[in-house]
N, C-alpha and C positions, 0 to 999 in steps of 0.2 A: 305652478309652484314646485320648487325642487326640494325633495326631502330625502333623507337617508333612512332606509328601512332594513330590517332584518327579515330574511326569508322565513316565512311562517306557514305558507300554504302551497299546495301544488300549483296554483296559478302563479304565485311568486316565482317558483322554480322555472316555469315556462317563460315568464317575463324576462328572466335572466339569460335565457338560452343564447341569444345573439351575441351578447358581450362575452359570455364564457366561450362560445365556439370561435370567436375572433382570436382568442389566445390558444384554444385547444381544438383545432379543426378536426382532430381524429374522433372527437365526441360527436359523431353523426346523430342525426335526429332519432334514428332507431335505437340508439343506446344511451342517449343523453339523459333522459329522465331517471332511468335506473341507476346510472353512474352517480348522478347528483344525490339521489336518495342514499346510496351507500356512503358517499362522502359525508353527508350530514349525520348519518348514524355513527360515524367514526370520530366523534368529538370535534366536529367542525361547524362553523357558522358561515353564512353568506350574508353580506350586507350589500345593498345596491342603491344606486341613485335612481330615484323615481321622479321623473319629470312629467308624470301623468300621461305619457304616451303608452303605446302597447308594449314597448321594449324598455328594459332597464338601460340607461345610458352608460353605466359602468358598474362593475361588480368587484368585490374583494371576497376571497375565500380564505378563512384562517382557522387554525386549530389553537387550542389552549392546552397547557400541560405543565408538568413539573418534571425536571430531571436533575441529576447531580451536577451537570455542567452549567446549565442555564438558570436553575432555580425555577420560579414560577414564570412561565414565558407564554408569548403568543408567537406563532409562526405563520406568516402569510404565504399561503400556497399559490394563490393566483390574484392578480390585480389586472383588470382588463377593461378597456373602454371600447365601445362600438367605434369602428373607424370613422363614421360620419360625425361622431361627437368628440373626437380628440381635439385637444387645444382649448377646451372649455373649463379646465381645472377640476374635472370630476375625480380623477385618480388622487389628486392632492386632497380633495375633500374627504375621500374615503380613508386615506392615510391619517388625516387629522382626527377623524371619528375613531379609528382604531387606537391611536395614541391616547385620546381622551378616555376611551374605554379602559385601556391598560392602566392608566393612572387611577381611575375610579375603583377598579377591581384589584389594585395593588399587585399588578404584574411587574416583574423586575426588568424584563427585556422583551423587545420585539425583534424577530428575525425574519429575513427573507433571502432567497437566492434569486439571482437574475442572470440569464444567459449573457454571454459576451459576444457582441457583434455590433456593427455600425447601426443596425436597426434598433438597438436597445439604448442608444446614446441619450435620447430624451428621458427614458425611464430612469437611467442611472443619474442623470442630472436632478430629477425629481427626488430620488432617494437621498442624494447628498444634500439637497436644499432642505429636506425634512430632518437633517442631522443624523441620518444613518451613516455608519462607518463601514468601510471595507475591512473585514477582520479575518477572513480566511479564504482558502480555496475549497471548493466542494468537489469531492471525488466520488465516482460511481463505478461499481463493478457490476456489469450485466451478467446474470446467471440464467 
């Protein structure tokens, strides 16, 4: 049975490792657990597809907040599916869960950034199909 669960235990964090590392390979096993704990302590949540196997099939990491520009918002940091599980609709299920959560909790907007490359075409198609709009460019200054 497939369910969407929120990370609540250390075992859940470990269950999500493969899907998170598929998107964030620099989070090696030796730093993964501590990095996720810091992320969760910084006003973020992780939801995941639990198909009753040892590994989460897909994960979404998101933060909630309020600012002058967005109002009450959700920002999706990461959305990742295990390579062996891609094409099963799991990322779409997680986006639907977040959209429903946003509606129930009266959030005004959901944001995410996505890299631009040919490898991201399927992800971009998903976001557009879920009615996300391209609204800006994202700039970074490395210091």
